[in-house]
N, C-alpha and C positions, 0 to 999 in steps of 0.2 A: 343348934344355933339359930336364933331369930335374926333376920335381917330388916333393914329399913323397908318399910313397904314400898314397893315398886309393883305397880300392875302390869305385868308382862303382855306386850303385844304379841297374839297368837294368830297366825294365818295359815289356813289351809289352801293348798294350790294343787292343780291337777294337770297332768301332762301324760297323754297317751293312754289314758285309762278309760276312755269313750264317755259313757254317761255315768260311770260310777262315781258316787260321791260319799264321803263319810257320812254315816247316820248320825243323826242327832249332834251335828257339829257343835252348837251352842253350848250343849252339856258338856262335850269333850272339852272345849276351851275352859269352861269353868273347872272342869275335874283336874286339867292340867295346871291350872292356876293353883287349886287346892293342894295338888301334889307338891309343886314347888315350895308351898308354904310347910307342908309336912315333912319334907326331906331334910335331913341334916347335911346342911351345905352352907359354905361360907361366901357362896356366889349369889350375887342378885342377877336375876334374869331381865333382859331387856326385850328384844324382838326375836321371835321364834317362828321360824317358818318350816312347816311341814309340807313337803311336795311328794304327792303319790305319783308314781312312775309305772310304766309298763315294765314287764320282765326284762326286755332288751334294754330299755334306758337304765335300769339300775345295774345290770350286768356290764354295760359299757362303763359306768361310773366305777363299779367295783374293780375292773380290770385297771381303769387309767389311774385311779388314786391310789389302790392297794395291792395291785398287781396280781389280782385273782380274777381269772376270768370266768367264774361262775356266778349264777345269780345269788343273790342275798335278800334278806328281807329289809334291812335297815342299814344306812351310813348316815353318820353324823359328822358335821363339820361345825367347829366352834370357833368364835371370833370374840375379841374383847373391844369394847366400844364404851369410852367414857366411864370405866369402872363397872360396866355391865357385861356379863357374860350373854352373847347372842349366838345364834346359830340357824343352821339349815339342816333339817332332817329329811332324808329321802327314804320312802317306803314303797315296796312293791306289794299292792294288796293281793295280788294273785300269789306270790310267794308266801304270803302270811296264810292265805287260805290252804295251800298246800302243806305248810308246815303244821297248821292246826290239825288237819286230817291226819297226818303222820303221827303227832303226838297225842291224838284224843283229846283236843282242847275245842271248847266251842270257838267257833270263828270270830265272834265278837270280842270275846274275852283275849284270844289271840292277839286281835288288832289292838285292843288297848295295851296289852303287854309290850307289843312292839312300839307303840306311842311312846310308852314310858320309859322302855329300853334306850331308846334315842335319847330322851330327855336326860336319863341318868348318865350317859355318856357325855352329854354336854356338861354335866355338872361335875365331872371328874371321876365317875366311877368306871372301873375298868372290867374286863372278864377275860383277860389274859392267863389267869392261873384258876385252878380248880378253887382256891379259897376266895378269890375275888368273884369268880362266878356265883359261889353260894351267897355272898354279899348281896351281889347286884341281884340276884333272885329275891333275896328277903326284902330289898327295897321296891322291887316291882310288886311283891305281894302287899306291902304297905299301901301303896298307890291303888292297887286293884281292890283293897278294902275301903279307901276313901271313895272309889266310884260307887260302891254299894250303898254308901251312907249319903251319897250326894242327891239333893231332891231334883226332881224332874225340873228341866228348863221350857217355858213355855214356847209355843208356836212353832213346834218341831214335830216332824213325823219320823217313825221309826222304820228301818230298812235294814236289810241284811248285807253281809260282805259279798 
């Protein structure tokens, strides 16, 4: 389903992750906007804030809001404002790195998968059953393919997770 064109505002924020920054942030923003257009969703996205946190900070959020005292890679909070879905997505880069190693996935790909996983939650996808997990994984793959087709964005350097 195509939505009226709204150019989502996407911001990356950093708390407690030292000097770590998302590599090629401009390209990631362009990619996330392309994903929003490529995904079948009835929602229009307004503002989207990704905050990268320490393991300790995301663990505290996980316990406070979901009752689970273990670390997690991503937590999504969605809101609706003037007919637009908006949200905050919290990611722990260190947890993503550890999960990438455990599953044998490249760190940069795992980070992109986590970015889009949070976006999918924002857009209404769930992963609470095996069938919904498979569908979410399929949508993640759609977006990961979009990354591969996206042209370089100028004025950025590449760095690792």
